[in-house]
C-alpha positions in Angstrom: 39.9 -0.3 -3.2 38.7 1.1 0.1 39.2 -1.3 3.0 35.9 -2.6 4.3 34.0 -1.5 1.2 33.5 -5.0 -0.3 32.7 -8.4 1.2 35.1 -11.1 0.0 33.9 -14.6 0.0 36.0 -17.8 -0.1 36.6 -19.0 -3.7 34.8 -22.2 -3.0 31.7 -20.6 -1.6 28.5 -22.4 -2.5 24.9 -21.1 -2.4 24.6 -22.8 1.0 27.7 -21.0 2.3 26.2 -17.7 1.0 22.9 -18.4 2.8 24.7 -18.8 6.1 26.2 -15.3 5.6 22.8 -13.7 5.2 20.7 -12.4 8.1 17.9 -14.7 9.2 14.5 -13.9 10.9 16.2 -14.4 14.3 18.9 -11.9 13.5 16.5 -9.0 13.0 13.2 -10.0 14.6 12.0 -8.0 17.6 9.4 -9.7 19.9 7.3 -7.9 22.5 6.3 -10.0 25.5 3.2 -8.7 27.3 2.2 -10.3 30.6 1.4 -9.0 34.1 3.3 -12.0 35.6 6.9 -11.0 35.9 8.1 -14.6 36.1 6.4 -15.5 32.8 7.9 -12.4 31.1 11.3 -13.5 32.4 10.9 -17.1 31.2 9.7 -16.1 27.7 12.4 -13.5 27.4 15.1 -15.9 28.3 13.9 -18.6 25.8 13.5 -16.1 23.0 16.8 -14.4 23.5 18.5 -17.8 23.6 17.0 -18.5 20.2 18.5 -15.2 18.9 15.6 -12.8 19.1 15.6 -9.3 20.4 13.1 -9.0 23.2 11.3 -6.3 25.1 8.5 -6.6 27.6 5.4 -4.8 29.0 3.4 -5.7 32.2 0.0 -4.3 31.1 -2.0 -3.3 28.0 -1.3 0.4 28.2 2.4 -0.1 28.4 2.2 -2.6 25.5 0.5 -0.1 23.2 3.1 2.5 24.1 5.9 0.1 23.3 4.3 -0.9 20.0 4.2 2.7 19.0 7.8 3.4 19.9 9.5 0.1 19.1 7.5 -1.4 16.1 7.9 -5.0 17.1 7.8 -7.8 14.5 5.6 -10.1 16.7 3.7 -9.7 20.0 3.1 -12.4 22.6 0.1 -11.1 24.4 -1.5 -12.3 27.7 -5.3 -12.0 27.9 -6.0 -11.4 31.5 -4.2 -8.2 32.6 -4.9 -5.0 34.5 -5.8 -1.6 32.9 -6.4 -3.0 29.4 -6.9 -6.7 28.8 -5.4 -8.6 25.9 -8.6 -8.6 23.9 -8.8 -4.8 23.9 -5.1 -4.5 23.1 -5.5 -6.9 20.2 -8.6 -5.0 19.0 -6.8 -1.7 18.9 -3.7 -3.2 17.1 -5.8 -4.8 14.4 -8.0 -1.7 13.9 -4.9 0.5 13.1 -3.4 0.2 9.6 0.0 1.0 11.1 -0.1 -2.2 13.3 -2.6 -4.5 11.7 0.0 -6.7 10.1 2.0 -7.3 13.3 1.3 -11.0 14.3 -0.3 -11.4 17.7 0.0 -14.7 19.6 -2.4 -14.7 22.6 -1.2 -16.5 25.7 -4.0 -17.7 27.8 -5.1 -20.0 30.6 -8.6 -19.7 29.4 -9.9 -22.9 27.8 -13.5 -21.8 26.8 -14.1 -22.0 23.1 -15.9 -18.6 23.1 -12.8 -16.9 24.4 -10.8 -18.2 21.5 -13.5 -17.3 19.1 -13.6 -13.8 20.5 -9.8 -13.5 20.0 -10.1 -14.7 16.4 -12.8 -12.1 15.7 -10.5 -9.4 17.0 -7.7 -10.5 14.7 -5.5 -12.7 16.8 -3.1 -14.8 14.7 -2.4 -17.7 17.1 -3.2 -19.0 20.6 -1.0 -20.7 23.1 -2.4 -22.2 26.3 -0.6 -21.8 29.6 1.5 -23.7 30.6 2.9 -23.7 27.0 5.3 -26.1 25.4 8.6 -24.4 24.5 8.9 -26.3 21.1 5.4 -25.3 20.1 6.0 -21.7 21.1 9.2 -21.5 19.0 7.6 -23.2 16.0 4.7 -20.8 15.9 7.0 -17.8 16.4 9.2 -18.8 13.5 6.2 -19.5 11.3 4.6 -16.1 12.0 7.9 -14.2 11.6 8.5 -15.9 8.3 5.1 -14.7 7.1 5.8 -11.2 8.5 9.0 -11.1 6.6 7.3 -11.8 3.3 4.6 -9.2 4.1 7.4 -6.6 4.9 9.1 -7.4 1.6 5.8 -6.8 -0.3 5.4 -3.5 1.6 8.9 -2.5 0.7 8.4 -3.3 -3.0 5.2 -1.1 -3.0 7.2 1.7 -1.3 9.8 1.6 -4.0 7.1 1.8 -6.7 5.4 4.7 -5.0 8.8 6.5 -4.7 9.5 5.9 -8.3 6.1 7.3 -9.4 6.7 10.4 -7.3 10.2 10.9 -8.8 8.8 10.7 -12.3 6.2 13.4 -11.5 8.9 15.6 -9.8 10.7 15.9 -13.2 7.9 18.0 -14.5 7.5 21.3 -12.5 4.0 21.8 -14.1 2.6 18.6 -12.6 3.4 19.4 -8.9 1.4 17.1 -6.6 -0.8 16.0 -9.5 -0.7 12.4 -8.4 -1.7 13.2 -4.8 -4.6 15.3 -6.0 -5.8 12.5 -8.3 -5.6 10.0 -5.5 -7.7 12.1 -3.2 -10.2 13.2 -5.8 -10.6 9.7 -7.1 -11.4 8.4 -3.6 -13.8 11.2 -3.0 -15.7 10.4 -6.2 -15.5 6.7 -5.6 -16.9 7.1 -2.1 -19.8 9.2 -3.6 -20.5 6.2 -5.9 -20.4 3.9 -2.9 -17.5 1.8 -4.1 -16.3 -0.9 -1.6 -13.4 -0.1 0.6 -11.0 -2.4 -1.4 -11.7 -0.4 -4.6 -11.4 3.0 -2.8 -7.9 1.8 -1.6 -7.1 0.8 -5.2 -8.3 4.3 -6.4 -5.8 6.0 -4.1 -3.0 3.8 -5.2 -4.0 4.1 -8.8 -3.8 7.9 -8.5 -0.2 7.7 -7.4 0.9 4.9 -9.8 -1.2 5.5 -13.0 1.7 7.1 -14.9 4.4 4.8 -13.5 5.1 3.4 -17.0 6.4 6.8 -18.1 9.7 5.7 -16.4 10.4 4.2 -19.9 9.5 7.3 -21.8 12.5 9.6 -22.7 12.4 13.0 -20.8 12.7 14.8 -24.2 9.2 13.5 -24.9 7.7 13.9 -21.4 8.9 17.5 -21.1 8.3 18.6 -24.7 6.3 21.8 -24.8 5.3 21.6 -28.5 3.2 19.1 -30.4 4.4 15.5 -30.4 5.4 13.7 -33.6 3.5 10.5 -34.5 6.4 8.3 -33.3 6.6 10.3 -30.0 2.9 9.9 -29.5 3.1 6.2 -30.1 6.0 6.0 -27.6 4.1 7.8 -24.8 1.0 5.7 -25.4 2.9 2.7 -24.3 3.1 3.9 -20.7 -0.1 2.3 -19.5 1.0 -1.2 -20.6 4.5 -0.7 -19.2 3.1 0.5 -15.9 0.8 -2.5 -15.7 3.8 -4.8 -16.3 5.8 -3.2 -13.6 3.1 -3.6 -11.0 1.7 -7.0 -12.1 4.0 -9.1 -9.9 2.6 -7.6 -6.7 -0.7 -9.4 -5.8 -1.5 -6.5 -3.5 -1.9 -4.2 -6.5 -4.4 -6.6 -8.3 -7.2 -4.0 -8.2 -4.9 -1.2 -9.3 -3.8 -2.8 -12.6 -7.0 -2.0 -14.5 -6.7 1.6 -13.5 -3.1 1.8 -14.7 -3.8 0.1 -18.0 -7.1 1.7 -19.0 -7.1 5.3 -17.7 -6.7 6.5 -21.3 -9.5 4.6 -22.9 -12.5 6.5 -24.3 -16.2 5.8 -24.0 -16.5 5.6 -27.8 -13.6 3.1 -28.1 -11.1 5.6 -29.6 -8.8 5.6 -26.6 -5.7 3.5 -25.9 -4.1 1.0 -25.4 -6.9 -1.5 -26.0 -9.7 0.5 -27.6 -12.2 -0.5 -25.0 -15.6 1.2 -25.2 -18.5 1.9 -22.8 -19.0 -0.3 -19.7 -16.1 -2.5 -20.9 -13.8 0.2 -19.5 -13.4 -0.6 -15.8 -15.3 1.9 -13.6 -12.2 2.6 -11.5 -10.3 3.6 -14.6 -13.1 5.9 -15.8 -13.2 7.5 -12.3 -9.4 8.2 -12.4 -9.7 9.5 -16.0 -12.4 11.9 -15.1 -10.5 13.5 -12.3 -7.2 13.3 -14.3 -8.7 15.4 -17.1 -10.2 17.9 -14.7 -7.0 18.3 -12.8 -5.0 18.8 -16.1 -7.5 21.4 -17.3 -7.4 23.4 -14.0 -3.5 23.3 -13.8 -1.2 25.7 -15.7 0.9 24.4 -18.5 3.8 26.0 -20.3 1.6 26.6 -23.4 -1.5 27.9 -21.5 -2.8 29.2 -18.2 -5.0 27.1 -15.9 -8.7 27.0 -16.9 -11.2 28.0 -14.3 -13.6 25.5 -12.7 -16.4 26.7 -15.0 -14.3 26.4 -18.1 -13.0 22.9 -17.2 -16.6 21.8 -16.6 -17.6 23.1 -20.0 -14.8 21.2 -21.7 -15.7 18.0 -19.9 -19.3 18.4 -21.1 -18.1 19.1 -24.7 -15.9 15.9 -24.7 -18.9 14.0 -23.3 -21.0 15.2 -26.2 -18.4 14.0 -28.6 -18.8 10.5 -27.1 -15.4 10.4 -25.3 -16.6 10.3 -21.7 -19.2 8.4 -19.5 -22.0 11.0 -19.3 -23.4 9.7 -16.0 -19.9 9.7 -14.4 -19.1 13.2 -15.6 -22.3 14.6 -14.2 -21.7 12.8 -10.9 -18.3 14.4 -10.7 -19.5 17.9 -11.7 -22.3 17.7 -9.1 -19.7 16.8 -6.6 -17.3 19.6 -7.5 -20.2 22.1 -7.5 -20.8 21.4 -3.8 -17.2 20.7 -2.9 -14.9 22.8 -5.0 -11.5 21.1 -5.7 -8.5 23.0 -4.5 -4.9 22.5 -5.7 
C-alpha cells in the first residue's frame, strides 16, 4: 500500500466524527468584498477571514467585474454607491450573464429608501444589509447564501457529469460524430421559429445532448452492429428512452427535458415507442427533436450507406409523413426552415 494513498480513520469513528473530517462551506468558500471605503473593506475582510473564508476585495465596480471574471467568487458583498460603476449596474451585469447569474449578491447600503431596495431586487440582488451592519446578521446571511450556492453547484456538477456521459456514448460510434450537438442547435433553431418560450428552448438544447443517454445500458455489440438487429436486440435498444429518463429524473433542473428523452421515438400514428403515444399526445418538444434527429441521420453517412442529399432527406421525411408517422405541420415548418437556412454538418 502506497503511503498517503488512503485515509485511515480511528476504529471508533462515528458519522459525526466523519462529518468533522469533511470540508465545510467555510473551507472552500471565496468571498469578494466590493466597497470604495478602504476601512469597510478591511473590517469585512478581517471578520470573514476570522470565520474561515477566503477573501479578496475591489474598490469600485469595474475592478469588481474584473475580479469576478478571474476569480469566480462564491459570494459577493457589494456596496451600492461607488465610483465608475455603482453597485446597481454591477449587479445588473452579473445577473444578466449566465456565467455569473447564480453567484449570490448581498448589497451593502446606507440607503434606506424602499425604492432603492426594490430596484436592487428587480436587478437580482439576493440580500440587503444596511450600514452600519450587525456582524452576527452578516455572518448568518453569508452562511445561508453559501449553503444555497453549494447545493446549486452540486446540481450543476451532476448535470455536467450527465452531459459528459452522453458525449462519451456518442464518441463510441465514429459515424455519429457531433450528432448530439447538431441536434441541440437545430432543435433550438426550429423551436425558436415556432416561438417556444425560453425555458423550452433551453430544454431543447439539453435534450439534443441527452436524448440518447439511456444507451449507456445498451451493449456496444448492439449499438455498433452494422447489420439488421434481431428482435431481442431491437427490444433491448428500445429501452433506452425509459432508462435515460430514469437517469435524469432526480434532477429538477431537467424537468422539461424528460419528455424529450422519453418520447423522441414516438410516432404520430401511435406505432412508436416506448408508450405508443399518438398525435398531439406526443410532447411538441419531443416531436421537434425527432424531426431534426431523423433529418440528421438521413444526411449523415452510415457504414451501410452514404449520406443522403438534402433533397433526398426531405423526400423521405415527406414519405414518412404520408405514412402517418410524422406531424405534417411540423415537418413542413422544418423543411421550410431548411430551404432558407441549409443545415451544415
